[in-house]
N, C-alpha and C positions, 0 to 999 in steps of 0.2 A: 442569522438562521440563531445564529453563537449568540448571540446577542442575549435571546431566546427559548432556551435550551430547546433546539428548532433540532431537526434532523432530516437528511437532503436522502431522501434516493436516486440512487447514480442503475441509472439501465443501463442494459442496445438487445439488441433480437438475442443475443441467446448469454447471455450473461460473463461469456466467457474469456473474451478478450477485450473488447472496447471499454467497458463498464469499469474491471479490473485494470487496466489500466492506467483509465480515472485516479484509479483509490491506492495502488501503486508509489502515485507520481504526490497525489496529495500528501499519500505517507508523510514521503520519503523530506520534500516541500519541507514540514511543517513540523514533523517530534527530528528532524533532519537522521535518518535513518540510511542503510541502507539498499541495494533494493532488492540484495538476498536476503536482509531479516524484513519488510515490508511485506512480499512477497510469499516469506512463511504467516504470516501474522494473516495476512485474506487471502489465505490456502485454504491452512483451517478454518475459517468462518464459511469460503464456497471453494467443497474440493475439487470442482469444473475448472479454474480458471486459468487462461494459458493465450498470451499476450502475445500476437504474432510475433513470429520476429523480428517486422521491422518495427516493431511496438518496442520489444526487446535493446534494440540498440539502439530507439530515441529514452529509453525507459535507463542505459548505460553511461552517455551521452548525458542528459538530465543526472541522475548522482554525479555524473565527475564537476563537473559546475554545481547545483548540490552541496556537495560536497567540502568544495577547495572553498567555499562563502561563510561552512563553517568549524573551517580546522580550526583560528585563530580563537573561534568560543569555545572552544572543545580544549582548547590546551589550557583556560582557563576554566571553568569548571568541563570539565568530564561532565558527560550523564547516560543515565544505567540503560537498561538496549529499551528496548518496544517494549517489549510488556510491562518491567519496574513501574517505564510512566505509562502505562497503563491501571496502576493501582491507586499511583502519586495524578490520576485523572480522577476517580472517587474523586476525593476529598471539597469538600466545597470549594473551597478557594480555584482551583484550576482550572486558567484555561481551553487544556484541549480534554472531553469528551467523544469517545467513539462509543456509535454502537452503528454492529452488522449484523443482518440475518445472521440464526444458525438455519435456516431449511429456507429455499425462493424456490417457489413453481415454474420449469423450464416449459413451454409451451410445443417443443418443434421436439419431432420427434431423433430419440435418441438415436439409429443409427445413421440420421444425415448430422450426427456436428463429430468435427474431427476434434479429437479427447489427442493432439498432441502438447508431450511434456515440453513447459519455453525454457530449453536449458539459461545459468545462468551464469559469464563468466566469471570473474573474480576484476574486483578494476581497481585501480590505484585507489589509498590508504592515509592518511590522514599517514 
C-alpha cells in the first residue's frame, strides 16, 4: 500500500479506543514520537479518541521500547516534531505520508459511548 501511495482505513466499532490505539502505535513506531505527541496529533483529527486504560498502559510500554531503540539515532540526527515531519512528508521525496479523515460518522448513539479522557503519564525520555 505504501509503495502505491495508498491509504489504509483503520476502524473499530466506535472509533474511540481500538482503532485509535493502532493509529497511535503506528505513529510512535514510524515517526519515533512520544505517546503524548502522537495522541495530540490524532486527537486533532478525531476529537473523540479515548484509548482504554489497558491500551494506554500498553502504549506507554511500547513508547519506552520505541524510544529506547531510537535514542542513539536521535543523538546523531535530531528530528523535529510530528507536525514538522508532516510538512516534510508533503515533499515528493518523502517516504512518510499520513492522511487522517477530518470527520468520521459514528453510528452509535452518543449517550451509550463512554467519553473518558485517557490520562497520559510522563515517561522517561532519552
